[in-house]
N, C-alpha and C positions, 0 to 999 in steps of 0.2 A: 504494500500500500504506500509506503514511504517513497519507493522508487517512482511510482506514477506521479506523485505530487512534485517531486524534484524535477522530473522530466517536463512536466507542465510548466513549472516555474522557469526552467531554462528556455523553453520554447517562447514563453511570454517575454522574457528578457531579449531574446533574439529578434522577435517581431518588433518590439519597441525600439531597439537599436536600428533596425532597418527603416522604420518609419521616421526616426529622427534624421537619418542620413538622406532620405528622400525629401523630407520637408525642408531641409536647409542645405540645398546643393551649394557647393563651393565654399562652405564655411568649415566643413570637417577637416579638409587638408590644407587650409590656408597657411598654417604655421609651417608645414613641411615644405611649402614652395618658396619660402624665403631663403636667400643664400645663407650658408653657414658661417660666412666671414663677417657678419655684422656684430659689432661689439658695443660695449658701454650702454646697453639698454636700447640701442637703435632698433632692434627687432620689435621690442614692445612699443616703440613709438610708431613704427610703420604699421604694425598689426596689433593694436591694443587688445589685451585679454578682455573677455566678456565681463560685464559688470556682475558682481556677486548677487545671487538671489537673496531674498530676505532670510535672515537667520544664519547665513553662511559667511558673510563678510564682516565679522565682528573684530578682526584684528587690524593692525595697521596695513594700509595699502600704499604702494608706491605709485605715484602719478608721474609717469615719465615725461609728460608734456611740460610740467613745471620746471624740469631741469634743462629743457631745450633752449638754445640761444637761437632766436629767429631774427630775420631781417624784415624790412618793411613789406616785402611781398609774401611773408609767411614761410619762407624757406628755412631749413634747419642748417646750422653750422656743423659740419662733419670734418673729421680727420681721416684722410685716405693714406694708409701705409702701403707703399709700393712693394710688389713682389721682388724677391732677389733677382737681379739681372735685368730688371725693367728700366728703361730709360726715362728719366724724369720729364724731359721736354715732350717726348712722344706720348707718354701716358697723360700728361697734363692736357695736351692738345686733344687727345681722344676723349677724355672726360669732359672737357669743355663742350665738345660736340654733343655729349649726352646730357648736358644741362648743369654742370658744375661751374659755379662762378668762383674762381680761385681768388682767395684773399691773401694767402701766404704759401710759400714753398720752402722746403728745407732739404737740400741734398745731403747734408751732413748727418742727419738723424737716421741711424740704422741704415735701412735700404732706401730711404727717401720718404718724404712726407709732404702731402698737399693738404691744405686747409681751405675749405670753401663752403658756400651755401648751395643747397640743392633742395628741390621739391621732394616731398616724401614719395611721390609716385615714381620718381627716377632713381631712388636708392638701390633697388634691386638690379637695375641695368648697370649702374656704376659698380656695384659689388661684383658683378660677373664679367666686367670688361677685362680684356687682356692687360696684364701688368699690374693689377690691383691685388694686394695681399690681404688687406682688411679695411673695412670702413667702420669708423667708430663715431659715436655721437660726442661732440665736444660739449662738456657740461659746464655750467656756470661755476665760477670760483666761489668757494665758501670763505667769506671774509670775517665772520664773527665766530671764530672757533678758538680763540685764545692767543696768548703771547708766544706760543711755541712755533706757530706756523709763520709763513711768509706773507700772511694777510692776503692771499689770493694772487700774488704777483709771481710770475714764473721767473725765477732768478736767472736761469740759463738764457732766457730771451733778453733780459736786461743786459747781461754780460755780452751777449752777441751784438746787440745794437750799439753799445758803448765801444766795443772793439771795432765796429765799422765806422766810428767817428761821430756817433750821435752825441749831442751836448745836452745833458739834462738841465732843466731849469733849477733855480734855487730850491723851490718847494719839492720837486722830484728828487733832487740830490739829498735833501733832508730825509725824505721818506726812505730812500735807499739806505742811508746810514742808519736809520732807526730800526728798519725791519728786515734788511737783508744782510747776510754775511758776505763781506767782500772777498773776492778771490784774489790771492796774492799774485802780483805781476809775474813773478818767476814761475808760478804754477801754470798760468795761462800761456806763457811763452814756451814752456816745456811741453805743454799739451799740444800746441799748434805746430811745433817743430817736427819735421819728418824724422823717422827713426833711422839711425845710421846702421848699415849692415856690413 
């Protein structure tokens, strides 16, 4: 008797699953169609999880959209890490054709990095383009986290622009002295010098 009721229960579950799959076409496999090289919550931003039903969503929820940096057209700021061996200029040109508006590029960071704004519907095309290693959402800097941090300023970018000849204003110079650890001139010269073999 118990076997019959279990079989009936499994049949009922199978029929309900089939009905849900038929009733909501295209939603069952939407997550699987996203490229696997999206990082920093970009997949949640492109394809947000469904809202929790009553009674199930009692814990904290991450709202990825609040972390996004957007431009006036609603596009999201992303960091595109290049695949090993990919040319920076070629990949940048290819991605601009796909809709990436480049705002910064760095050939020195690992295999190369492009930063730019892109519409959410173009993210999958950019992630699967040749020469792209990973596409990550650029998140807002957290500035109110305590005295131990750099207050949201990326020190390596400050050092980079000062090494290129940028002259900080008096107020910026004061902020750099107050919040960032200076890099010794000998250390930067040694890091930029080519290795002798």
